[in-house]
N, C-alpha and C positions, 0 to 999 in steps of 0.2 A: 388599152381600155381605159375609160374615164369613169371614176367612181361616182356614185350618186351624190348630188350636191348636198343633201342633208348629211351624209356621212362625212363629206369634206368639211362642212361647217362644224360638226361635232368635234372632229379632229383638231381643227383650228382653235375652237373654244378651249379645248383641253390644254393646248400649247400655251394659249394666252393666260389661262389660269395658273399654269406652272410658272409663268414669267411674271405673275403678279399683275396682270392686265385684265380689265373687265370691259364689258361692252360700253360702259360709261366713259371709257377713255377714248373711244373712237369719235371721229368727226360726226357732227349731227347731219342727218339727211336733210336735203333742201325741202323747205315747205313752200308750196305754191304762192302763198301770200307774200313771201319775202321777195320773190322775183319781180313783183310789180314795183318795188322800190328802185330798181335800176331802170331808169327811163332809156328808151332806145335813142341812139344818137340822131336818128332821122327826125325826131320831134324834140330834141334837146339833149344836152350833155347830162351825164350822171351827176346827181346833186350830192352835196355834202351830207344832206339828211339821210340819203340812202346808205352811205357808209356808216353813219352813226347807228342807224336802225339795225343793220346787219351785225355790227360789232356787239350790240346789246344781246344778240341771240346766239353768239358764237360760243364754241367750246374749245378746249385745248386741242392742239393738233398732234401732240406727241403720243405715240402708241408703240407697243411692241409689234414687231413684224414676224409672222411665221413663215418658214420656208423649209425645204427639205431637199437634200441631195443624197440621202442615205435611205436604208430600207425602212427606217422608222421616222416619223415626222419629228423634226427637231425645231428649235426656236432660235432665230437670229434676231437680235435687237438693234434697231437703228434709231438713234435719238434725233428727233426733229424738234424745232422750237415749239413750246407751248405758249401760245399768245392769245390775245383777244382779237385776232385778225377778223375783220369783217368778211373777207373773201373765204376764209376757212370754213364758214358756216354754210357755204353753198355746196350743194351736192355735186360730186363727180362720180365717174364710173368706178373708181378704185375702191376695193374692199380688201381688208387684210386676208380674207379667205383666198384671194387670188394667189397668195404666196404659200399656200398649204397644199402639200401633196405627199403621197408615199411612193416609194421607188417602184412598187408593182404597178403603178399607174403609167409609168414612163415608157414611151416607145422610143426606139433609137432610129436616128437618121444619119447615115454615114455619107458625107458628100465627097465626090471624087470626079475628076475630069474623065476618068476611065469608066465611069458608070456608078452613079449613086445608088445606095440600097437602103432598105428599111424593113423592120419587122412588123410594120403596121399596114393593114389593108387600106388605110385612109391616106396613104402616101403613094403618089404616082410619080414616075420618072419618065420624062420625055426629052431625051438628049441631055442638055445641060440645065433643064428646068425641072425643079423638084416642087411638086404641088401637094399641099396638105388640105384635105377636103372635109375633115370632121374635127369637132372639138376634142380636146385632150391635152396631154402633156407630152412633149417631144424633146428629146435630147439630140442636139445637132453637133456633129463633129466633122472634121475634115475640111476640104477646101474646094472651091470652084473658081478657076482662074478667069473664066468668061461664062458665067451662068447666073442663075437666080433661084431664090426660094419664094414660092407664092403660097399665101394662105387664102384659101377659097372655101371656108367653112360656112355653115348655115348662119343666117342672120341672128339667131338666138343663141349661138354656140360660143363658148370661150375657148381660147387656145393659149397654151403656155409653151414658149420655145426656150429651152435651156441652151444657151450658147456656151458650148464646151470647147473653146479654142477653135472657132471657125474662122475661115478667111474666104469671104464671098466678094467677087468683083464681076460686074457686068458692063460690057461696052455698049449695049444697046437698050438699057433700061435700068430701073431700080435693082439694087442687089437683093433687097427684101421687099416684097409687095404684099399688102393685105387688101385683097379685092372685096372680101366679104367675111364678116364675123360680127359677133356682138362686141367683144373686146379681146385684145391680144396682149399678153405679157411677154416681154423679152427679159430673161433672167440670165445674167452672166455668172457662170459657175465660179466658185471661189478658187483663186490662184491661177485663173486662166486669162488669156488675152485674145480677144476676137476683133475682127475688122470687117466692115461692110462698105462697099464703094459702088458708085455707078459710073457710067461713061459720060461723055460730053456731047451735046448737040442732038439728043434724041427727043422723041415725043412719046407720050404714053397712049397706047391704042385705046380708042373709045373713051378717053378721059376717065379711065376706071379708077385711077389713084392720082394723087398729086405727083409732081415731078420731083423726086428726091431719092437719095440713096436708100433710105428706109421710108417707104411711102405707104400710107395707110388710109383706107376709106372707113376705118372703124377706130374706136377708142384704143389708146395705146398706153401701156404701163412699162416703165423701165425700172428694173430692180436687179439686185444680186450683189455679190461680193467680188466680182471680177472686173476686168477692164474691157472697154469697147471703144474702138476707133471708127468713126464714120466720116466718109468723104463724099460730099455732094458736088460733083463737078459741073453739072448742068444748071441746077437751081438750088434746092435746099438739101441739108444733110438729113434731118428727120422732120417729116411733115405728116400731119393727120387732119382729115376733114372733120374729125370730132375733137376729142380732148386728149391731152398728154399729161400723165402724172409721172414724175421722176421720184422714186422712193429711195434708192440707194445705188451704189456702184460708182465706177470711175469712168469718165467719158472724155474723149478728145474728139472734137467736132470741127470740121473744116467745110465751109460751104461757099459756093459761088454767090448765092443770095442769102437766104435766112438759114440759120443753124438749127433752131428748134421752132417749128410753127405748129401750134395746135389751134385750129380755126375756132373751136369753142372755148378752150382754155389751156393754159400751161400752169401746172402746179409743181413746184420743186419742194419736196419735203426734206430731202437730204441728198447726199451724193457729192461728188467732186467733178466739176465740169470745167474743161479748158476749151474755149470757143474762139475760133477765128472765122469771121463771116464777111462776105462782100456786101451784104445787106444788113438786116437786123439780126441780133443774136438770139433773143427770145421774143416771140411774137404771137399774139392772138388777135384775129381781125374779124370776128363775128359781130356785126352791128344789127342783126335782125332779131336775135333772141335777147330778152331783157336781162337774163341772168348769165349771159355768156360774153365772150370777147374780153377775157381778163387774164392777167398773169399774176401769180402769187409765188413769192419766194419766202418760205417759212423756215428754211434750214439749208445746210450744205455750204459748199464753197464754190463760187463761180468766178472764173477769170475770163474776161471778155475783151476781145479786140474786134470791134465792129466797124464795117464800112459805112453804116448808117446808124440807126438807133441801137443802143445797147439792149434795152428792154422796152417793148412797146405793146400796149393793150388798148384796143380801140375804146373799150368801155371803162376798164379799171386796171390799175397796177398797184400792187402793194408789196413792199419788202417788210416782212415782220420778224425775220430772224436770219441767221446764217451770215456769210461773208460774201459780198458782191464787190468785185474789183473790176471796174470798167476802165481798162488801160488806154483805150482809144475808141472814139465814136464821133459822129456828127452831133447828135443829141443823145445824152446819156440815157435818160428814162423819160418816156412820153406817154401820156394817157389823158382821157377826159376826167378821170378821178384818180389822182396820183397820191399815194399814201406811203410814208416811211414811218413805221411804228416800232421798229426794232432792228437789230442786226448791225453789222458794220458795212457801210456803203462808201465806196470811193469811186468818183467819176472824173474822167478826163474827156472833155468834149470840145470840138472845134466850134460848135455853135452853143446852144444852151445846155446847161448841165441837167436840170429838170425842166420839163415843159408840159404844163397842163393846158390842153387844148381839145376842143371838140373836133372830131375827125372831119365833119362837114365844114366846120368853120375854118380849119386849116387849109382845106382845099379851096374854099372861096377866097380866103385871104391871099393865097398864092396867086390866084387868078387876078384878084384886084390889084395886087402889087405889080404884076406884069403889065396890066392896063395903065397903071398910074405912071409907069416909066415914061410914057409919051405925053403926060399931062404937064401943064405949067405949074409953077409953084403957087400961082394965084388960085388955080383950080383946086390944088391939094388943100390949100387953106380953107376954101369954101366947103370942101367935102368934110373937113374936120369939124367945122362949125355945125354942119347939118347933122352929123352923127350924134351930137350931144356929148361927145367925149372930149375932155380937155386935151389939147396938144401938149405932148411932153417935150423935153429938151431935144430929143432926137428927131422930132417931127412926125413920128408915127403915132397913131391913135386908133383905138379899137374899143368897142363896147364890150361889156361883160358877156362872155358866151356861155356862162353857166358851168364851166369846168372848175375843178377844185384841186388844190395842192394842200395836203395836210401832213405836217411833220409832228409826231407825238412822242417819238422815242428813237433810240438807236444813236449811232455815230455816223455823221454824214460829212464827207470831204469832197469838195467840188473844185475843179480847175476848168474854167470855161473860156472859150474864145469870144463868146458873146455874154448873155446874161447867165448868172449863176443859177437862179431860179426864176423862171418865166411862167407866169400864169395868165392866161387869157380870161380867167375868171377870178376866183378868190384864192387867198393864201392864209393858212392858219398854222402858226407854230406854237405848240403847247408844251413841247418837251424835246429832248434830244440834244446832242452836241453838234453844232454845225460850224464848219470852216469853209469859207468861199473865197477863192481867188478868181476874179473875173475880169473881163474887159472893163475899161473905165474911160469911155470916150464921149460922154454926154448923152448918147442915145442908148447905151448899154451899160449894165452895171451888175451889182450883186443881186438885186431884186428888181423884177419888173412885173407889175400886177395891173390888170385892167379893172378889177373889181375891188373888193375890200381886202385889206391886209392887216393882220393882227398878230402880235406876239405876246403871249401871256405866260410863257414858260420856256425852259430850255436855255441854251447859250448859243450865241452867234458871234463869230469873228469874220468880218468881211474885209478883204484886202488889207489885212494886218491890224484892223481896228476892232475892238470889242464894241458890240452894238446891242443896245437895249430898246431902241425905238426904230422900227422899220423905215420910218420916213427919212432917217439919216442916210440910208443906202438905197432907197427905192427910186428908180427912174420913172416908173408909172407911165411908160410910153406905149405899152401894148405891142411890143415888138416881136411877140412869139409867132414865128412863121410855121413851125411844125414841118415834119417831113424832110428835114435836112437842108433847109434853105439858109443861105447866108452864113455868117460866122467867120471866125478867123483862127488864130493860133492860141491855144491855151497859154496863160502866162507861165513863164518859167519859175521854178521854185527859187 
């Protein structure tokens, strides 16, 4: 049985009051007027003005989180960074009330190869497939060696799955699928370890969900005090066609392609994530909606070994807090509007460490580069002159594509096989402590910017030298390819 939403909200408010938290501590809801400041990449990259506008309207992201695994609602507190993050002011599906319930609300689901069982009429069992058809709170335990759990609730219903030491593996599809619901919360019970895995080489029938070990057609929240291991053998580890918010918990993610993909957004408030991906580690790729297609890290600890980008958001990426350690990648962090405003960030990349580029511009540049391979040096020189952009030492030249790279705080360390920071638009450094070890071959270096570059604050050490003027270390060649093109080996320490 699921309690009335008003009662749940009252319970959660009481818990927050006891913890010293009020509604004013919660992230502000998105206001439609703000969304227009994020221009769609189809008509241009996200501008620096948009980031500034959103930052002026943002509130602190830190808040107490309510949760319960006992007969009375208790409070667990997860501390996330309180910052002036621009992205933190944009609405997501997550609400603190999602983590508030009482034990009498919880239905049990016992998974077993010999026959799964449940005390809820909203749970059906068909062989090794367990389907949840209504909103509510469900505690899952047991294992399926070749089976799956499916959430097929109403489009306006919310579902909470308490993972209490489950082990789910499927050879023919996702281990956990959400085919319909408003939003779903996966909550790992304290002191437990759970695992979810899919098989390899399968397709999802009717394209009902993404191809992933945890595949969702609805918004997804990850929270709890336990541990979860997710293995995506065909494509992604965790993928949602809407948004993903990671509130707390410990996660070990392995993926053939992307580890965490939220089409609309990925927001990491806290938690401990260890990621190994064949593609991107964290990714959001919505280019259609003005206020979507972004990744925000405002807390937690992330250790990333990526076969492509460490973190990529088509419209915006911001690291505002926490610890991000990208131990291996092609490009470390990439977006049209890339911001480092806080936290401790370390990037090892075979190509660019940070790359600000419009998605459509990156695709066009890759195509143009392929075509230019067959051109003569005379033709290339003519094209440079026609573009109006000055040719840099490396021979590459591009106009400002409107993308932005902004560093206003935090600690940033980059080891890059190509450029340390490459912006196909502008670069602004107003704060933070930066250390860059990059390629230095005439065409690539510590800083590569197509548009304006300014440094009015912070500290920068580039290839062993302290820098106060970006012109000292800027190649200005416009060599940002995007999408994992080019690059070499990061310099050794």
